C-alpha positions, -999 to +999 in steps of 0.1 A: +715+761+562+717+747+526+718+714+538+686+720+560+668+734+530+678+704+509+662+679+537+631+700+537+627+699+501+635+662+503+608+655+528+582+677+510+588+655+478+583+623+500+551+636+515+538+644+478+548+610+465+529+594+496+499+612+486+499+598+452+509+563+461+484+557+489+455+563+467+470+540+441+478+512+465+441+517+478+427+512+443+449+485+435+439+467+467+402+472+456+410+456+421+429+427+438+399+422+461+375+422+431+394+398+413+398+374+441+359+375+451+346+380+414+333+351+396+364+357+369+389+346+395+394+309+401+423+292+415+422+262+396+448+241+414+429+248+446+397+237+432+414+208+418+424+197+453+390+204+469+368+187+443+390+156+440+395+153+478+368+126+482+351+148+509+323+169+495+322+188+526+353+204+516+338+216+483+330+253+479+294+259+487+268+254+459+250+286+447+216+276+452+182+296+444+162+308+473+133+284+462+154+253+469+151+236+504+187+235+515+178+210+541+168+185+514+194+193+487+219+166+479+250+174+460+263+157+430+287+127+435+293+090+428+261+068+423+253+045+453+244+009+448+213+002+426+183+003+446+161-028+443+125-027+460+116-051+484+087-064+464+106-071+434+141-081+446+169-088+420+177-122+407+200-131+377+171-152+362+147-124+365+172-102+348+177-126+319+139-129+314+136-092+314+163-087+288+145-111+263+111-095+268+127-061+263+139-070+230+110-092+220+088-073+192+059-099+199+047-078+228+034-053+200+004-055+178+023-054+147+049-080+160+076-053+148+082-030+177+101-040+210+110-018+239+145-017+224+131-001+192+131+033+211+158+023+236+188+012+215+219+001+237+243+014+209+225+049+208+227+056+246+196+034+252+174+058+233+171+062+195+188+097+187+156+108+171+136+138+175+106+117+185+104+081+181+083+060+154+056+038+169+028+017+155+023+023+119+051+050+120+031+072+142+051+098+162+041+114+194+051+147+208+081+137+229+116+127+226+124+091+239+143+094+271+173+070+281+167+042+304+203+043+315+205+047+352+167+047+355+168+027+386+175+060+404+144+078+391+114+083+414+091+087+385+092+077+348+084+094+315+088+133+309+054+139+327+061+114+356+029+091+353+046+061+361+056+058+398+081+028+393+098+009+365+074-019+370+047+006+364+064+021+337+068-012+318+029-016+309+025+018+292+043+016+260+026-018+253-007-003+255+000+030+242-018+033+207+012+055+193+038+030+206+032-007+206-006-006+203-014-038+220-040-048+247-022-059+276-042-090+279-034-101+244+003-092+251+002-116+280-015-144+262+009-142+231+038-146+254+021-175+273+018-194+239+054-193+233+068-226+247+103-213+250+093-190+277+081-217+299+116-225+315+125-189+316+095-179+338+100-210+358+136-200+365+126-166+374+095-169+393+093-207+404+068-219+378+057-212+342+027-190+348+029-158+326+011-128+340+013-091+333+028-084+367+056-109+363+063-096+328+064-059+343+087-073+371+111-089+349+114-060+325+119-038+354+148-059+368+164-059+335+162-019+332+175-015+368+207-033+355+215-007+328+237+016+345+267+036+336+303+025+343+324+050+362+326+083+341+356+106+342+337+127+367+333+099+392+370+091+389+379+127+394+358+131+427+369+097+438+405+111+441+420+108+406+429+145+405+448+147+372+422+129+351+403+166+347+418+191+326+419+227+341+389+235+319+369+206+330+377+217+367+364+252+359+333+239+342+325+218+374+328+248+394+307+268+371+282+240+371+277+244+410+279+282+410+274+308+384+257+285+357+230+274+383+228+240+367+230+225+403+194+238+412+178+211+389+206+188+381+217+178+416+221+145+435+244+117+422+218+109+396+222+146+383+185+152+384+165+164+414+137+142+402+113+171+403+091+189+377+099+223+362+086+245+336+117+256+315+096+276+290+095+248+263+057+243+265+055+255+228+022+271+239-001+278+209+017+257+184+009+222+170+036+209+194+020+223+225+026+201+253+015+208+289+036+179+305+028+171+341-004+189+338-017+161+316-014+139+345-024+160+374-048+184+359-036+210+384-029+243+365+002+249+386+019+219+366+013+232+333+044+232+312+064+211+339+086+184+328+107+159+347+143+168+352+163+144+330+196+130+342+228+146+329+245+112+331+253+101+296+237+133+281+263+135+255+251+101+240+214+109+242+209+136+217+186+153+205+177+171+237+147+185+256+112+166+258+105+179+222+138+169+208+143+203+192+178+210+202+205+191+181+236+202+204+243+206+239+257+240+230+219+251+220+208+240+254+234+259+274+230+290+253+192+289+258+197+286+296+223+313+295+195+337+281+172+327+307+150+304+285+127+333+269+094+319+263+076+350+245+038+346+251+016+347+220-006+378+226-033+366+206-043+342+236-043+373+261-079+378+271-093+347+259-106+314+274-069+300+270-057+329+291-057+308+322-036+281+305-005+304+298+023+287+314+042+302+342+082+298+338+100+286+367+114+315+389+150+299+388+153+305+353+171+339+347+200+353+325+233+339+335+256+361+316+281+334+310+308+343+285+319+321+256+348+309+277+327+297+305+301+281+282+330+262+267+345+253+302+308+240+312+302+220+281+336+203+288+325+194+323+290+181+311+308+159+286+327+141+315+293+128+327+292+104+297+311+071+287+316+054+255+285+035+243+286+000+247+274-028+223+252-055+238+244-090+224+208-092+212+192-122+230+177-149+208+140-149+209+122-181+224+103-202+201 
């Protein structure tokens, strides 16, 4: 009888214990599920394996905004071979001529400014200035974009006004804020330099100097200015141990929570599209309507071309106005959703219709300090050491 009572008491205690354990296990399972599914949980070694597999189809799905056409989306990766247009095929002679013209200040009215003045090879093929100096030390409103990997751009300049590198080559020469020279005069000056005769003959078959030939030669040289294999390129090509855990996490954040992939996609790390990122500086002396200045379409007010992130660590300062001295500043701004307060004094005025509308893809990201650090660690792997280049001797 006593034994039976003891067994009953024991069973009762076990039942009570089960009542306590089962809810606890249930809560524990929910916590585990949340940590596995939430953004805080990352299996680094699994991500390392997937991202360095040399097969992008195995990568975790990119988190794309609803406005992104997934059928046209192209993920980041290794750059393909440089594309040369059929109308301007590559030749070593044309590249050599283009290099000399790129460094020749005689294309400018003052004889002091060359393409290389704003696109210095030792400064990431830009000039690291907020805004470049031009003719008579004038400055415009925009930061100088790098020409590195510009062969992969489908339009040039922040506002996309040039449709090709050939088209682009003429703009700085004629711009009164830059080289400030009439195109016909620039061509005549080059034609009068005897040292160019043999160079044009080697590149084009005869010594005739034309604006088109100058454009084609400079464009051919610019297409040759490309990055060597970056740490990123090596990692996704199978060199799995070249990335730290932090850089692996940063790459994953880039394609997911941080939302960078929405604009900085393709192997060029740019969608070659135009977006309003809240940096129009509306109502200030530095106001810039970007793409609108080309198209005159109010939908384009405040839109600028997405710059490549390749070599971005070498091309400071950042944004079209050059107001951001560090990449941390840029990331923190996007993390806040790019707040761009409207100056209320313009509401209800004739300028009301010109108030820029920020891209709907911009929203608060809620990245932690650790995640921002991880993201920056990844972005830095897209850059390579700057290289010196021998400045060519100018023809006489």
